[in-house]
N, C-alpha and C positions, 0 to 999 in steps of 0.2 A: 127445607129447600136443598141444603147441602147433601142430605142423605139421598134424595131422589137423583141429584146430579151424579152421585157416586154410582147409583144403580144403572143409570143410563150409560155412564162411562164403562162399567163392567159389561154391560150388554153388548157394546160394540167391540170391546177389547177381547171378548171371549171368542177364540178362533173356532171352536167346535160348533158354534151355532150361527145361523143367519136369520135375519129378521123377515117376517112375513110382510112383503111390500103392501099387501092389501090391508093388513091389520094396522100398520103404521101410517099408511097413506102417503108414502114417499117413493121416489125412485131409488134405485140401488145406490148406496153410498160407498165410494172408494176414494178417500182423500189421502193419497200417499204423501202429500206435502204438508198436511195439517196434523197437528197433534190430536190424539184421541180426546183429551180434556177439552180442547176448543170445540171439537165437533159435538161432544156431549152437551156442553153448556149452550151452544148455539141451538141445538135441537130442543133442549129443555126450554129455552127462552121463547122459541117460536111456537112449539107444539105442546109444551107442558105434558110430555108423555107420562102416562101412569106407570107404576112400577110392575104392573101385571101384564105387560105387553107379551102376547104369546110368541113362542119361538116356532120357526118352521125351517126344516132343513132344505137344502137346495133341491133334493130329490122330491120332497113333498110339494114345494113351490112349483117346480116344473111340471109335475104330474097334475097338479090342480089347474095350471094354466092350459095344459093340453086338453084336459077333460072339458074345460070351458069352451075351447075352440071346437072340439068335436061335437059338443052338444049344440053348437050353433050351425051345424052343417045341414040339417034336414031341409031347409028351404032350397038347397042346391040339388035336391034329388031329381026334380023334373029336368033340369038342364043336363045333369049327369046322364040320365037315361037317353036324352036326345043326342048327346055326344056319343054314347055307346052305340046307338042305332046308326049314326052316321059312320062310325068306324067299322061296324060290322057290315053294313051295306057295301062299303068300299072294298073290303076284303072278299066278300062273297061275289063281287062283280069282277074280281081279278085285279083290282087296283091295290095300292100300297099305302102304308102309314109312314109319315115322316115326323121326327121329333127334334126339338132343339130347345136349349136353355143355357144359361151361364152359371159357372161355379157349381154349387150343389145341384142346381137344376140341370146342368150338363150331364152330370152323373146319373140323375134320375131319367134323363132322356135315353141314355144308353141302356139303362135298366129296363125301361118299358119296351124299347125296341126288342130287347132280348126275350121278353115275356111272350111276344108274338112270333118271332122267328124260331125260337126254341119251343117253349111251351110255358103255360102258366101252372095249371093244376093237373089236367088230364093229358094222357098220351094222345097225340094227334099229329097230323102233318104240319109242316112249317108254313107260315104265311109271311108275305113280304112286308118288312118294317125296317126302317133305317134311322139311325141317329146322326145328325149333322155335326156332332160334337166329338167324334172318335178319330177323325183323320187329322192329326196334328199338322202334317205337311200341307194339306189343302187349306186348313183354317189359317195357318200362318202366311201362306202364299197370298191368300185373298186379303188378309189384314195388312200385309206389307205392300202389295202391289196396288190395292185399291184403298179400302178403309175397313176398320173393324166393324163398322155398322153394316157392312155388306157380307160378313162371313156366313150368314145363314141365307140371306136373300139370293145370293149368287148360286147357292146349292139348290134352292127352290127352283130357280130359273133353269138349272141344268137337269134336274131329276123330276121335277113336278109335272104331272100330266093331269088334264081334266078327269075328275073322278077320284083322284088321290085325296088324302086328308093330311093336313099339317097340324100337329099338336104342339103347342108352345107352352113352356113353363117359365114363370117369373114370379118371385115372391113379392116384388115391389111394383111391378107393372111399369117400371121406368127404364127398361133396357131398350135402347134405341135399335139395336140389331134385331130384337124380337119384333118390334113394330115394322121395320122395313121388310122382314121376312113375311109378315102377314100381308103387307101391301103387295109384295111380289106374288104371293099365292093368289090373291084376288085377280091379278093380271093374267095369271096362268090358268085360271079356272079351277084352282085347287080349293077344296073346302077347308075350313079352319076351325080349330078348337083351342081355347086359351084357358089355362089354369093360372089364376092371378091371386094376388094378396094385397093387403094394405090399401084397399079401396080401388084397386085396379090401375092407378096411375094414369099416364097418358095412353096406355094400351087399352083401357076400357072402351068397349064398343067397336074395336077393330076386328074382332073375330066373329064368325057365324054363330058360334056357341061359346059362352064364357061362364066360368065359375070363379067367383071372387071369394076366397077364404077370408072370413073376418079375423081381425087381430092385427097386432103391430109387431109381434116378435117373429123374426125370420125363421127361427128353428121350429116354432110351433106351427107356422104356416106350411113349412116344408113337410112336416109330419102329417098334417091334415091333407095336404095334396097327395102324399103317398097313399093314404087311405083311399082317397077318391080315385086315384089311378088304378089301384088294385081292384076296387069294385068295378071300375070300367072294364078291366081285363076279365073279371068273372062274368059280367053280363055278356061281353062279346064272345068269350070262349064257348059259352053254352050254345051259341048259334053256329059255330064253325064245324063243318064236317070233319070227322076224324080221319 
């Protein structure tokens, strides 16, 4: 028993390795206030870990998690194609695309607007697309004078026209300013597309077309959303006159 405890202790003390969460069946352990020996003995008592638990580097663990999320995306193909048709129809009719999101999704919003206004793969003329996340002065004015929940909705009210498309990004589905933007878009006659995660949160069902990436890890959801967004760009760009 003591020998196994020593192996568990060495397993956690070795800085060059990290455990495979799936192999051990635990959440990540990071006990800065607990001694390694206490952690090892507690785990041994509860789980009786064998001495041959496989090691997995952070790179391997993250890659495996991403592969699992990507492999779960095929059921979203029909909705993605529907979203691409909606976006393409809007641009071909002379309307525009609008994007918004918070944090990393704010950056992705600017990224996607750039793909349409500049280009994605092939040389072609520019098409109207805008991200509501790039004007710090406007966003802080709305947040200060009204409320942060209005930072995107007020821009939808100002710039959105019937025939335009609003594309929102949220990994949690629990961003109140995203939901209010979708609600304002509906009032303005703007079509909506939502890229969601973690079950969709309270934003589920609020958009005309939605894609909910399976999973619970924010980073993996963002990576999968970027894949879907790039495929959307590829589908739409094939239809756009050069």
